[in-house]
N, C-alpha and C positions, 0 to 999 in steps of 0.2 A: 901103617899109614895113620896119621893123626886125624882124629875126628872130634868135633865139638858139637854139643847138643844143649840148647837152651831149654829151660823149663821155668814155669811160673804161672801166675794167674792171668787169664785172658781179659779180665775186667777188674778195674780198680776204681774206687770212688774218689772224687776230688778231695784233697787235703790228706789222704791216706799215704802210707809209705808203700812203694812198689818194691818187691823183692824178687829178684831173678837169680837163677843158678845156671852155671855152665859146667857141664860134666865133660871132662876131657878123657879120651882114650887114645892109645897108641903113642903117647908121649907123656912125660912127667911135667907138671906145671912148675916144678922147680928146676927144669932144664935151663942151663945157663944161656944167656944171650936173648932169651925170648921175653916178650911182653904179652900179657893176656888182657885183651881189650874188650870194652863194651862200646858199641856203636848203635845208633838208632837212625831210623828213616821215617819221618812223618809222611802221611799220605801226600803225594804230589811234590815232595821236597827232596833235597839231597841228603847225603849221609852226614851225620853229626857224631863226632867222636866224643864220648862221655868221660872216659877214664880208663885206667889200666893198672895192673899190678905186675911188677917186675919179678924176675927170678929171685931177687933178694927178699921179696915180700914188701918192698917199698911201693907206695901207691902214688898215682898221679891223677889229678882231677881236672876237668875242663873248667876254666874260670867262669865260663858263661853260665854254669849251673849253680854258681854262687854257694858253694859249700853244702849243697843238698845231697851230694852223692857220697856213698861209702862203699868201698870195694875191699873185699877180704877173700881169704882162701881157706880151704880145708885140705891140707896136703894128704891126709889119710884117705880122703875120698877122691882126691884128684879133681877137686871142684873149686871154682871161684864164683863169688856172688857179687851182685850189685844191689844196693839199696838206694832208692831215690825218694826222698821225703817230700811231703807237702806237694803231691802231684797236682797238676792242673790239667784241664782237658787238652791243652796243647801238647801234653806228653803222650798223647795217643800216637802210636808208631809201631813199626816192626823193630824189635830189639834183637841185635846180633851180638854174639861173642866171637872173637877172632884172635888168632895168634899172629904175632908179628915180631920183627926184629927191632921195632920201635913203636911209638904210639901213633905213627902215621903211615907205616907200611905194614900191610897185613897179607899173610900168605895163605891162611886157612881160615875158613869161616864156618860157623854153624848155619843151619838152615833158616834161622830166625824164628822169633815167636811174636805174634801180634798181641799188642796190649791196647785196650781201650780204656780211657779214663772218662767215666760218665757216672752220674748219679742215677 
């Protein structure tokens, strides 16, 4: 059974870079057909897809984040990471990693990790 687990700092200061890691077990992140996604949910708001890395290693970013995201993977550790630069307080959210057959359909989620952006 595939499981995903997010990790990262719970608190980040404005203008800093947020780095999060998703550790995958029960499946390889190089498995064909799958996308490995980052999604966030600010307090009181809906889900926002941020980006994904595909089985080929190609990455896809949300245009709304204006090139501030970087997604990569470490296949030796079966992990993929998200970096979000120049964070603002509006980036306060619960951040999730999720597996899916595309960037918009997700079948397995991590439990989520809360991140607060505050000085």
